[in-house]
N, CA, C and O atoms as CSV, one atom per row, in Angstrom:
chain,resi,resn,atom,element,x,y,z
A,1,MET,N,N,112.177,115.843,102.118
A,1,MET,CA,C,111.790,117.236,102.074
A,1,MET,C,C,110.277,117.320,101.945
A,1,MET,O,O,109.701,116.700,101.051
A,2,LYS,N,N,109.633,118.064,102.808
A,2,LYS,CA,C,108.188,118.219,102.795
A,2,LYS,C,C,107.830,119.481,102.028
A,2,LYS,O,O,108.621,120.421,101.947
A,3,SER,N,N,106.607,119.488,101.460
A,3,SER,CA,C,106.166,120.636,100.684
A,3,SER,C,C,104.742,120.993,101.042
A,3,SER,O,O,103.868,120.127,101.054
A,4,ALA,N,N,104.496,122.267,101.337
A,4,ALA,CA,C,103.138,122.741,101.558
A,4,ALA,C,C,102.613,123.242,100.225
A,4,ALA,O,O,103.247,124.078,99.581
A,5,ILE,N,N,101.469,122.741,99.809
A,5,ILE,CA,C,100.896,123.111,98.535
A,5,ILE,C,C,99.758,124.088,98.778
A,5,ILE,O,O,98.839,123.795,99.543
A,6,VAL,N,N,99.811,125.244,98.135
A,6,VAL,CA,C,98.748,126.225,98.243
A,6,VAL,C,C,98.156,126.398,96.857
A,6,VAL,O,O,98.832,126.865,95.940
A,7,THR,N,N,96.889,126.021,96.703
A,7,THR,CA,C,96.235,126.141,95.411
A,7,THR,C,C,94.819,126.640,95.608
A,7,THR,O,O,94.295,126.641,96.722
A,8,HIS,N,N,94.195,127.072,94.494
A,8,HIS,CA,C,92.808,127.516,94.554
A,8,HIS,C,C,91.885,126.318,94.719
A,8,HIS,O,O,90.853,126.415,95.383
A,9,MET,N,N,92.240,125.220,94.135
A,9,MET,CA,C,91.451,124.002,94.239
A,9,MET,C,C,92.265,123.004,95.047
A,9,MET,O,O,93.480,122.907,94.868
A,10,ASP,N,N,91.631,122.283,95.908
A,10,ASP,CA,C,92.283,121.283,96.734
A,10,ASP,C,C,93.088,120.321,95.859
A,10,ASP,O,O,92.582,119.817,94.856
A,11,LEU,N,N,94.345,120.068,96.244
A,11,LEU,CA,C,95.231,119.211,95.460
A,11,LEU,C,C,94.646,117.815,95.295
A,11,LEU,O,O,94.691,117.240,94.207
A,12,LYS,N,N,94.106,117.280,96.360
A,12,LYS,CA,C,93.516,115.940,96.291
A,12,LYS,C,C,92.363,115.938,95.283
A,12,LYS,O,O,92.225,114.996,94.502
A,13,ALA,N,N,91.543,116.979,95.296
A,13,ALA,CA,C,90.415,117.058,94.362
A,13,ALA,C,C,90.912,117.121,92.920
A,13,ALA,O,O,90.317,116.514,92.029
A,14,LYS,N,N,92.006,117.859,92.688
A,14,LYS,CA,C,92.581,117.928,91.340
A,14,LYS,C,C,93.023,116.545,90.877
A,14,LYS,O,O,92.733,116.127,89.756
A,15,ILE,N,N,93.722,115.852,91.753
A,15,ILE,CA,C,94.246,114.529,91.412
A,15,ILE,C,C,93.105,113.544,91.165
A,15,ILE,O,O,93.156,112.746,90.230
A,16,ILE,N,N,92.077,113.608,92.010
A,16,ILE,CA,C,90.927,112.716,91.825
A,16,ILE,C,C,90.229,113.018,90.499
A,16,ILE,O,O,89.796,112.101,89.801
A,17,ALA,N,N,90.119,114.296,90.152
A,17,ALA,CA,C,89.496,114.667,88.873
A,17,ALA,C,C,90.281,114.090,87.700
A,17,ALA,O,O,89.698,113.603,86.732
A,18,ILE,N,N,91.607,114.147,87.794
A,18,ILE,CA,C,92.443,113.587,86.720
A,18,ILE,C,C,92.294,112.071,86.675
A,18,ILE,O,O,92.185,111.479,85.601
A,19,LEU,N,N,92.291,111.448,87.854
A,19,LEU,CA,C,92.099,109.993,87.917
A,19,LEU,C,C,90.778,109.595,87.256
A,19,LEU,O,O,90.731,108.665,86.451
A,20,GLU,N,N,89.720,110.304,87.602
A,20,GLU,CA,C,88.403,109.984,87.048
A,20,GLU,C,C,88.372,110.182,85.535
A,20,GLU,O,O,87.762,109.394,84.813
A,21,SER,N,N,89.031,111.235,85.061
A,21,SER,CA,C,89.041,111.477,83.611
A,21,SER,C,C,89.770,110.371,82.860
A,21,SER,O,O,89.537,110.158,81.671
A,22,ARG,N,N,90.650,109.676,83.559
A,22,ARG,CA,C,91.403,108.575,82.947
A,22,ARG,C,C,90.857,107.205,83.348
A,22,ARG,O,O,91.471,106.169,83.093
A,23,LYS,N,N,89.684,107.234,83.982
A,23,LYS,CA,C,89.000,106.013,84.408
A,23,LYS,C,C,89.864,105.181,85.360
A,23,LYS,O,O,89.889,103.952,85.290
A,24,LEU,N,N,90.570,105.882,86.248
A,24,LEU,CA,C,91.370,105.235,87.289
A,24,LEU,C,C,90.746,105.566,88.643
A,24,LEU,O,O,89.948,106.495,88.763
A,25,THR,N,N,91.123,104.795,89.653
A,25,THR,CA,C,90.577,105.050,90.989
A,25,THR,C,C,91.669,105.575,91.915
A,25,THR,O,O,92.864,105.431,91.656
A,26,TYR,N,N,91.216,106.181,92.990
A,26,TYR,CA,C,92.125,106.679,94.023
A,26,TYR,C,C,92.902,105.505,94.624
A,26,TYR,O,O,94.087,105.629,94.937
A,27,GLU,N,N,92.236,104.391,94.777
A,27,GLU,CA,C,92.878,103.196,95.333
A,27,GLU,C,C,93.998,102.690,94.425
A,27,GLU,O,O,95.020,102.206,94.911
A,28,THR,N,N,93.808,102.801,93.115
A,28,THR,CA,C,94.849,102.417,92.168
A,28,THR,C,C,96.096,103.267,92.389
A,28,THR,O,O,97.217,102.758,92.391
A,29,LEU,N,N,95.886,104.568,92.576
A,29,LEU,CA,C,97.010,105.475,92.822
A,29,LEU,C,C,97.691,105.140,94.141
A,29,LEU,O,O,98.919,105.101,94.217
A,30,VAL,N,N,96.901,104.898,95.175
A,30,VAL,CA,C,97.448,104.564,96.501
A,30,VAL,C,C,98.324,103.313,96.399
A,30,VAL,O,O,99.420,103.270,96.957
A,31,ASN,N,N,97.838,102.308,95.693
A,31,ASN,CA,C,98.611,101.064,95.523
A,31,ASN,C,C,99.901,101.323,94.755
A,31,ASN,O,O,100.953,100.792,95.110
A,32,TYR,N,N,99.826,102.138,93.702
A,32,TYR,CA,C,101.007,102.480,92.920
A,32,TYR,C,C,102.065,103.157,93.792
A,32,TYR,O,O,103.261,102.897,93.655
A,33,LEU,N,N,101.607,104.023,94.684
A,33,LEU,CA,C,102.530,104.764,95.553
A,33,LEU,C,C,103.069,103.913,96.697
A,33,LEU,O,O,104.047,104.293,97.341
A,34,GLY,N,N,102.446,102.775,96.956
A,34,GLY,CA,C,102.884,101.921,98.054
A,34,GLY,C,C,102.498,102.490,99.410
A,34,GLY,O,O,103.189,102.270,100.405
A,35,LEU,N,N,101.398,103.218,99.443
A,35,LEU,CA,C,100.907,103.819,100.679
A,35,LEU,C,C,99.540,103.246,101.004
A,35,LEU,O,O,98.947,102.532,100.196
A,36,THR,N,N,99.045,103.564,102.190
A,36,THR,CA,C,97.659,103.242,102.507
A,36,THR,C,C,96.819,104.474,102.191
A,36,THR,O,O,97.337,105.586,102.085
A,37,THR,N,N,95.533,104.262,102.045
A,37,THR,CA,C,94.628,105.378,101.786
A,37,THR,C,C,94.712,106.396,102.920
A,37,THR,O,O,94.703,107.603,102.677
A,38,ALA,N,N,94.792,105.911,104.151
A,38,ALA,CA,C,94.864,106.805,105.317
A,38,ALA,C,C,96.146,107.644,105.284
A,38,ALA,O,O,96.117,108.832,105.606
A,39,GLU,N,N,97.266,107.031,104.898
A,39,GLU,CA,C,98.531,107.772,104.839
A,39,GLU,C,C,98.477,108.887,103.788
A,39,GLU,O,O,98.914,110.011,104.038
A,40,LEU,N,N,97.942,108.563,102.624
A,40,LEU,CA,C,97.875,109.573,101.567
A,40,LEU,C,C,96.863,110.658,101.931
A,40,LEU,O,O,97.114,111.840,101.700
A,41,ASP,N,N,95.727,110.266,102.497
A,41,ASP,CA,C,94.734,111.259,102.938
A,41,ASP,C,C,95.328,112.205,103.976
A,41,ASP,O,O,95.109,113.415,103.919
A,42,ARG,N,N,96.075,111.652,104.919
A,42,ARG,CA,C,96.703,112.477,105.964
A,42,ARG,C,C,97.712,113.445,105.350
A,42,ARG,O,O,97.769,114.609,105.746
A,43,ALA,N,N,98.502,112.980,104.396
A,43,ALA,CA,C,99.491,113.848,103.739
A,43,ALA,C,C,98.797,114.998,103.004
A,43,ALA,O,O,99.274,116.133,103.023
A,44,PHE,N,N,97.675,114.695,102.361
A,44,PHE,CA,C,96.924,115.760,101.689
A,44,PHE,C,C,96.335,116.739,102.701
A,44,PHE,O,O,96.459,117.953,102.538
A,45,SER,N,N,95.704,116.222,103.733
A,45,SER,CA,C,95.009,117.101,104.680
A,45,SER,C,C,95.973,117.945,105.509
A,45,SER,O,O,95.633,119.059,105.906
A,46,GLU,N,N,97.168,117.428,105.774
A,46,GLU,CA,C,98.142,118.162,106.581
A,46,GLU,C,C,99.172,118.912,105.730
A,46,GLU,O,O,100.101,119.517,106.265
A,47,ASN,N,N,99.005,118.870,104.419
A,47,ASN,CA,C,99.962,119.500,103.492
A,47,ASN,C,C,101.390,119.044,103.760
A,47,ASN,O,O,102.316,119.854,103.810
A,48,THR,N,N,101.553,117.743,103.929
A,48,THR,CA,C,102.883,117.177,104.188
A,48,THR,C,C,103.290,116.188,103.105
A,48,THR,O,O,104.147,115.332,103.325
A,49,LEU,N,N,102.683,116.309,101.957
A,49,LEU,CA,C,103.007,115.431,100.840
A,49,LEU,C,C,104.437,115.700,100.398
A,49,LEU,O,O,104.813,116.850,100.168
A,50,GLU,N,N,105.225,114.658,100.279
A,50,GLU,CA,C,106.620,114.822,99.889
A,50,GLU,C,C,106.737,115.035,98.383
A,50,GLU,O,O,105.919,114.552,97.600
A,51,ILE,N,N,107.767,115.766,98.008
A,51,ILE,CA,C,108.011,116.044,96.590
A,51,ILE,C,C,108.163,114.740,95.817
A,51,ILE,O,O,107.635,114.620,94.711
A,52,ARG,N,N,108.860,113.779,96.362
A,52,ARG,CA,C,109.043,112.519,95.629
A,52,ARG,C,C,107.707,111.804,95.422
A,52,ARG,O,O,107.535,111.103,94.425
A,53,THR,N,N,106.761,111.970,96.348
A,53,THR,CA,C,105.435,111.389,96.163
A,53,THR,C,C,104.698,112.122,95.047
A,53,THR,O,O,104.039,111.498,94.216
A,54,LEU,N,N,104.811,113.445,95.033
A,54,LEU,CA,C,104.217,114.221,93.938
A,54,LEU,C,C,104.819,113.818,92.597
A,54,LEU,O,O,104.118,113.743,91.589
A,55,GLU,N,N,106.122,113.560,92.596
A,55,GLU,CA,C,106.788,113.145,91.368
A,55,GLU,C,C,106.246,111.805,90.887
A,55,GLU,O,O,106.017,111.616,89.693
A,56,LEU,N,N,106.044,110.881,91.809
A,56,LEU,CA,C,105.471,109.587,91.440
A,56,LEU,C,C,104.046,109.751,90.904
A,56,LEU,O,O,103.660,109.093,89.937
A,57,ILE,N,N,103.268,110.635,91.541
A,57,ILE,CA,C,101.902,110.889,91.075
A,57,ILE,C,C,101.939,111.478,89.667
A,57,ILE,O,O,101.163,111.078,88.799
A,58,SER,N,N,102.853,112.436,89.445
A,58,SER,CA,C,102.934,113.061,88.119
A,58,SER,C,C,103.323,112.035,87.060
A,58,SER,O,O,102.834,112.096,85.932
A,59,LYS,N,N,104.196,111.096,87.409
A,59,LYS,CA,C,104.581,110.050,86.456
A,59,LYS,C,C,103.420,109.114,86.167
A,59,LYS,O,O,103.177,108.757,85.014
A,60,GLU,N,N,102.703,108.716,87.208
A,60,GLU,CA,C,101.578,107.800,87.029
A,60,GLU,C,C,100.459,108.440,86.215
A,60,GLU,O,O,99.835,107.779,85.385
A,61,LEU,N,N,100.206,109.729,86.452
A,61,LEU,CA,C,99.133,110.426,85.738
A,61,LEU,C,C,99.601,111.033,84.420
A,61,LEU,O,O,98.797,111.541,83.639
A,62,ARG,N,N,100.912,110.974,84.179
A,62,ARG,CA,C,101.518,111.538,82.960
A,62,ARG,C,C,101.192,113.017,82.798
A,62,ARG,O,O,100.762,113.481,81.742
A,63,ILE,N,N,101.420,113.735,83.902
A,63,ILE,CA,C,101.263,115.185,83.887
A,63,ILE,C,C,102.554,115.795,84.416
A,63,ILE,O,O,103.241,115.161,85.217
A,64,PRO,N,N,102.900,116.996,83.998
A,64,PRO,CA,C,104.149,117.604,84.462
A,64,PRO,C,C,104.105,117.911,85.964
A,64,PRO,O,O,103.079,118.337,86.494
A,65,LEU,N,N,105.213,117.692,86.619
A,65,LEU,CA,C,105.315,117.944,88.057
A,65,LEU,C,C,104.990,119.400,88.386
A,65,LEU,O,O,104.349,119.677,89.399
A,66,TYR,N,N,105.435,120.342,87.526
A,66,TYR,CA,C,105.205,121.753,87.805
A,66,TYR,C,C,103.726,122.114,87.839
A,66,TYR,O,O,103.355,123.140,88.410
A,67,SER,N,N,102.870,121.280,87.233
A,67,SER,CA,C,101.443,121.609,87.207
A,67,SER,C,C,100.831,121.625,88.605
A,67,SER,O,O,99.791,122.250,88.813
A,68,PHE,N,N,101.457,120.949,89.561
A,68,PHE,CA,C,100.969,120.985,90.939
A,68,PHE,C,C,101.200,122.348,91.590
A,68,PHE,O,O,100.501,122.717,92.534
A,69,PHE,N,N,102.170,123.084,91.089
A,69,PHE,CA,C,102.555,124.346,91.701
A,69,PHE,C,C,102.061,125.560,90.930
A,69,PHE,O,O,102.118,126.681,91.436
A,70,ARG,N,N,101.582,125.351,89.722
A,70,ARG,CA,C,101.167,126.443,88.846
A,70,ARG,C,C,99.773,126.924,89.217
A,70,ARG,O,O,98.867,126.126,89.455
A,71,ASP,N,N,99.619,128.237,89.261
A,71,ASP,CA,C,98.331,128.851,89.541
A,71,ASP,C,C,97.432,128.665,88.322
A,71,ASP,O,O,97.774,129.140,87.239
A,72,PRO,N,N,96.280,127.981,88.468
A,72,PRO,CA,C,95.419,127.741,87.309
A,72,PRO,C,C,94.819,129.021,86.735
A,72,PRO,O,O,94.376,129.026,85.586
A,73,ASP,N,N,94.795,130.103,87.507
A,73,ASP,CA,C,94.262,131.382,87.032
A,73,ASP,C,C,95.340,132.262,86.423
A,73,ASP,O,O,95.083,133.407,86.052
A,74,SER,N,N,96.539,131.725,86.322
A,74,SER,CA,C,97.657,132.488,85.776
A,74,SER,C,C,97.385,132.878,84.332
A,74,SER,O,O,96.773,132.121,83.578
A,75,THR,N,N,97.843,134.059,83.957
A,75,THR,CA,C,97.678,134.515,82.573
A,75,THR,C,C,98.902,134.151,81.741
A,75,THR,O,O,99.001,134.542,80.578
A,76,TYR,N,N,99.828,133.410,82.329
A,76,TYR,CA,C,101.037,132.998,81.623
A,76,TYR,C,C,100.674,132.158,80.410
A,76,TYR,O,O,99.885,131.217,80.497
A,77,ALA,N,N,101.252,132.508,79.302
A,77,ALA,CA,C,101.082,131.712,78.081
A,77,ALA,C,C,102.461,131.224,77.667
A,77,ALA,O,O,103.395,132.022,77.582
A,78,PRO,N,N,102.609,129.926,77.406
A,78,PRO,CA,C,103.926,129.412,77.033
A,78,PRO,C,C,104.404,130.003,75.713
A,78,PRO,O,O,103.609,130.318,74.827
A,79,ASP,N,N,105.705,130.144,75.605
A,79,ASP,CA,C,106.317,130.626,74.370
A,79,ASP,C,C,106.611,129.403,73.517
A,79,ASP,O,O,107.576,128.680,73.764
A,80,PHE,N,N,105.767,129.175,72.506
A,80,PHE,CA,C,105.908,127.969,71.700
A,80,PHE,C,C,107.116,128.031,70.781
A,80,PHE,O,O,107.446,127.037,70.134
A,81,GLY,N,N,107.779,129.172,70.711
A,81,GLY,CA,C,108.993,129.278,69.928
A,81,GLY,C,C,110.183,128.684,70.656
A,81,GLY,O,O,111.217,128.404,70.048
A,82,LYS,N,N,110.036,128.493,71.956
A,82,LYS,CA,C,111.121,127.934,72.771
A,82,LYS,C,C,110.904,126.447,72.979
A,82,LYS,O,O,109.792,125.937,72.841
A,83,GLU,N,N,111.966,125.777,73.307
A,83,GLU,CA,C,111.903,124.355,73.623
A,83,GLU,C,C,111.046,124.168,74.871
A,83,GLU,O,O,111.255,124.851,75.874
A,84,GLN,N,N,110.099,123.263,74.818
A,84,GLN,CA,C,109.242,123.001,75.963
A,84,GLN,C,C,110.014,122.157,76.979
A,84,GLN,O,O,110.720,121.218,76.614
A,85,TYR,N,N,109.866,122.508,78.253
A,85,TYR,CA,C,110.609,121.841,79.319
A,85,TYR,C,C,110.148,120.399,79.502
A,85,TYR,O,O,110.976,119.509,79.698
A,86,TYR,N,N,108.864,120.160,79.442
A,86,TYR,CA,C,108.333,118.842,79.733
A,86,TYR,C,C,107.914,118.172,78.440
A,86,TYR,O,O,106.864,118.494,77.883
A,87,ASN,N,N,108.718,117.253,77.962
A,87,ASN,CA,C,108.429,116.551,76.725
A,87,ASN,C,C,108.790,115.093,76.935
A,87,ASN,O,O,109.969,114.746,77.022
A,88,THR,N,N,107.788,114.245,77.017
A,88,THR,CA,C,108.046,112.830,77.296
A,88,THR,C,C,108.499,112.047,76.078
A,88,THR,O,O,108.925,110.900,76.210
A,89,HIS,N,N,108.417,112.641,74.891
A,89,HIS,CA,C,108.766,111.921,73.668
A,89,HIS,C,C,110.081,112.399,73.061
A,89,HIS,O,O,110.297,112.258,71.858
A,90,ILE,N,N,110.944,112.952,73.872
A,90,ILE,CA,C,112.141,113.623,73.363
A,90,ILE,C,C,113.042,112.697,72.534
A,90,ILE,O,O,113.705,113.164,71.608
A,91,TRP,N,N,113.078,111.411,72.845
A,91,TRP,CA,C,113.987,110.517,72.124
A,91,TRP,C,C,113.278,109.638,71.103
A,91,TRP,O,O,113.913,108.804,70.458
A,92,ALA,N,N,111.987,109.814,70.951
A,92,ALA,CA,C,111.252,108.995,69.983
A,92,ALA,C,C,111.683,109.361,68.565
A,92,ALA,O,O,111.902,110.538,68.277
A,93,PRO,N,N,111.808,108.372,67.671
A,93,PRO,CA,C,112.225,108.666,66.287
A,93,PRO,C,C,111.321,109.704,65.621
A,93,PRO,O,O,111.809,110.575,64.899
A,94,GLY,N,N,110.020,109.620,65.854
A,94,GLY,CA,C,109.103,110.592,65.283
A,94,GLY,C,C,109.375,111.995,65.785
A,94,GLY,O,O,109.245,112.963,65.035
A,95,GLU,N,N,109.751,112.110,67.050
A,95,GLU,CA,C,110.049,113.426,67.640
A,95,GLU,C,C,111.306,114.025,67.006
A,95,GLU,O,O,111.363,115.228,66.749
A,96,ILE,N,N,112.300,113.191,66.756
A,96,ILE,CA,C,113.538,113.678,66.137
A,96,ILE,C,C,113.243,114.179,64.723
A,96,ILE,O,O,113.719,115.242,64.324
A,97,ASN,N,N,112.452,113.405,63.966
A,97,ASN,CA,C,112.067,113.839,62.619
A,97,ASN,C,C,111.260,115.128,62.674
A,97,ASN,O,O,111.451,116.028,61.856
A,98,TYR,N,N,110.366,115.208,63.635
A,98,TYR,CA,C,109.554,116.405,63.815
A,98,TYR,C,C,110.445,117.626,64.077
A,98,TYR,O,O,110.224,118.693,63.505
A,99,ARG,N,N,111.438,117.464,64.931
A,99,ARG,CA,C,112.342,118.578,65.253
A,99,ARG,C,C,113.103,119.054,64.016
A,99,ARG,O,O,113.237,120.256,63.784
A,100,VAL,N,N,113.599,118.102,63.228
A,100,VAL,CA,C,114.337,118.451,62.009
A,100,VAL,C,C,113.413,119.179,61.038
A,100,VAL,O,O,113.786,120.205,60.470
A,101,GLU,N,N,112.220,118.651,60.852
A,101,GLU,CA,C,111.255,119.289,59.947
A,101,GLU,C,C,110.872,120.680,60.441
A,101,GLU,O,O,110.749,121.615,59.649
A,102,LEU,N,N,110.688,120.810,61.740
A,102,LEU,CA,C,110.342,122.107,62.321
A,102,LEU,C,C,111.460,123.128,62.084
A,102,LEU,O,O,111.190,124.276,61.734
A,103,GLU,N,N,112.696,122.713,62.274
A,103,GLU,CA,C,113.823,123.621,62.032
A,103,GLU,C,C,113.896,124.024,60.560
A,103,GLU,O,O,114.161,125.185,60.249
A,104,ASN,N,N,113.664,123.080,59.660
A,104,ASN,CA,C,113.659,123.395,58.226
A,104,ASN,C,C,112.548,124.369,57.873
A,104,ASN,O,O,112.751,125.286,57.077
A,105,LEU,N,N,111.371,124.172,58.464
A,105,LEU,CA,C,110.257,125.084,58.227
A,105,LEU,C,C,110.563,126.492,58.751
A,105,LEU,O,O,110.201,127.485,58.121
A,106,LYS,N,N,111.222,126.571,59.894
A,106,LYS,CA,C,111.596,127.882,60.445
A,106,LYS,C,C,112.558,128.605,59.501
A,106,LYS,O,O,112.429,129.809,59.276
A,107,LYS,N,N,113.517,127.866,58.953
A,107,LYS,CA,C,114.462,128.466,58.005
A,107,LYS,C,C,113.735,128.944,56.749
A,107,LYS,O,O,113.993,130.037,56.247
A,108,ASP,N,N,112.815,128.101,56.247
A,108,ASP,CA,C,112.035,128.496,55.067
A,108,ASP,C,C,111.199,129.737,55.350
A,108,ASP,O,O,111.096,130.627,54.506
A,109,LEU,N,N,110.617,129.794,56.507
A,109,LEU,CA,C,109.804,130.950,56.887
A,109,LEU,C,C,110.643,132.224,56.937
A,109,LEU,O,O,110.192,133.283,56.500
A,110,GLU,N,N,111.842,132.127,57.459
A,110,GLU,CA,C,112.735,133.291,57.490
A,110,GLU,C,C,113.088,133.755,56.076
A,110,GLU,O,O,113.161,134.955,55.814
A,111,LYS,N,N,113.304,132.804,55.170
A,111,LYS,CA,C,113.595,133.157,53.773
A,111,LYS,C,C,112.413,133.891,53.145
A,111,LYS,O,O,112.597,134.892,52.453
A,112,VAL,N,N,111.206,133.395,53.385
A,112,VAL,CA,C,110.001,134.027,52.840
A,112,VAL,C,C,109.842,135.435,53.417
A,112,VAL,O,O,109.518,136.371,52.687
A,113,LYS,N,N,110.065,135.585,54.710
A,113,LYS,CA,C,109.981,136.918,55.331
A,113,LYS,C,C,110.977,137.879,54.697
A,113,LYS,O,O,110.656,139.041,54.445
A,114,PHE,N,N,112.182,137.393,54.441
A,114,PHE,CA,C,113.209,138.232,53.827
A,114,PHE,C,C,112.784,138.647,52.419
A,114,PHE,O,O,112.916,139.814,52.049
A,115,GLU,N,N,112.277,137.698,51.636
A,115,GLU,CA,C,111.825,138.001,50.275
A,115,GLU,C,C,110.669,138.998,50.291
A,115,GLU,O,O,110.624,139.901,49.455
A,116,LEU,N,N,109.744,138.848,51.219
A,116,LEU,CA,C,108.634,139.798,51.327
A,116,LEU,C,C,109.132,141.197,51.680
A,116,LEU,O,O,108.643,142.191,51.143
A,117,ALA,N,N,110.093,141.267,52.573
A,117,ALA,CA,C,110.650,142.571,52.946
A,117,ALA,C,C,111.312,143.226,51.739
A,117,ALA,O,O,111.173,144.432,51.537
A,118,LYS,N,N,112.035,142.438,50.930
A,118,LYS,CA,C,112.657,142.977,49.709
A,118,LYS,C,C,111.593,143.492,48.743
A,118,LYS,O,O,111.740,144.579,48.183
A,119,LYS,N,N,110.538,142.733,48.546
A,119,LYS,CA,C,109.476,143.143,47.623
A,119,LYS,C,C,108.755,144.383,48.144
A,119,LYS,O,O,108.395,145.262,47.361
A,120,ASP,N,N,108.541,144.465,49.454
A,120,ASP,CA,C,107.927,145.666,50.043
A,120,ASP,C,C,108.797,146.888,49.797
A,120,ASP,O,O,108.291,147.971,49.504
A,121,LEU,N,N,110.095,146.713,49.918
A,121,LEU,CA,C,111.027,147.820,49.678
A,121,LEU,C,C,110.978,148.260,48.207
A,121,LEU,O,O,110.986,149.457,47.918
A,122,ILE,N,N,110.928,147.308,47.292
A,122,ILE,CA,C,110.834,147.628,45.859
A,122,ILE,C,C,109.526,148.374,45.575
A,122,ILE,O,O,109.520,149.371,44.853
A,123,ILE,N,N,108.426,147.891,46.143
A,123,ILE,CA,C,107.124,148.546,45.947
A,123,ILE,C,C,107.159,149.968,46.491
A,123,ILE,O,O,106.688,150.899,45.838
A,124,GLN,N,N,107.713,150.133,47.674
A,124,GLN,CA,C,107.798,151.472,48.274
A,124,GLN,C,C,108.644,152.399,47.412
A,124,GLN,O,O,108.291,153.563,47.222
A,125,THR,N,N,109.743,151.900,46.895
A,125,THR,CA,C,110.617,152.703,46.036
A,125,THR,C,C,109.876,153.113,44.760
A,125,THR,O,O,109.934,154.274,44.356
A,126,LEU,N,N,109.188,152.177,44.131
A,126,LEU,CA,C,108.427,152.479,42.914
A,126,LEU,C,C,107.314,153.492,43.195
A,126,LEU,O,O,107.081,154.401,42.398
A,127,GLU,N,N,106.629,153.331,44.327
A,127,GLU,CA,C,105.580,154.289,44.685
A,127,GLU,C,C,106.161,155.683,44.902
A,127,GLU,O,O,105.576,156.679,44.476
A,128,ASP,N,N,107.302,155.748,45.557
A,128,ASP,CA,C,107.954,157.045,45.789
A,128,ASP,C,C,108.359,157.689,44.464
A,128,ASP,O,O,108.175,158.892,44.280
A,129,GLU,N,N,108.915,156.890,43.532
A,129,GLU,CA,C,109.302,157.404,42.222
A,129,GLU,C,C,108.071,157.918,41.453
A,129,GLU,O,O,108.123,158.968,40.812
A,130,LEU,N,N,106.983,157.174,41.526
A,130,LEU,CA,C,105.757,157.567,40.844
A,130,LEU,C,C,105.204,158.866,41.410
A,130,LEU,O,O,104.772,159.733,40.650
A,131,LYS,N,N,105.209,159.014,42.712
A,131,LYS,CA,C,104.768,160.251,43.354
A,131,LYS,C,C,105.653,161.424,42.937
A,131,LYS,O,O,105.174,162.530,42.687
A,132,HIS,N,N,106.930,161.156,42.871
A,132,HIS,CA,C,107.893,162.215,42.503
A,132,HIS,C,C,107.672,162.658,41.056
A,132,HIS,O,O,107.755,163.851,40.764
A,133,LYS,N,N,107.393,161.723,40.147
A,133,LYS,CA,C,107.162,162.034,38.739
A,133,LYS,C,C,105.820,162.761,38.557
A,133,LYS,O,O,105.686,163.575,37.644
A,134,MET,N,N,104.842,162.481,39.401
A,134,MET,CA,C,103.525,163.081,39.270
A,134,MET,C,C,103.531,164.554,39.698
A,134,MET,O,O,102.629,165.309,39.334
A,135,LYS,N,N,104.530,164.957,40.458
A,135,LYS,CA,C,104.574,166.337,40.946
A,135,LYS,C,C,104.973,167.277,39.888
A,135,LYS,O,O,105.060,168.481,40.132
């Protein structure tokens, strides 16, 4: 399956920028993909890069596959309250402990919110009684 990529910044330029930031070369990526430089250049220039090639690039660069398709000028902000789709450490022991601790903290936070709401209600009731007595 072929994919045409439409982005504000050239896809090849994005990938090269990521490679450079990680002190890797374009040739290293080409070798990893099992392609020649000419083949990969042609796929970029003709917008015929296959999804499976993009997937291999995303794995090698350790970036989410969806980042190739996301508009960098998008105002979308992730909802950190929801489970993140792309998490490479999902089965790591530290990640499991983190998840348990996070769930416990969420429960504690809900308890604190409930207690604050009760205290606000008591304060409001006392203020109303005081106003009523002052009249």
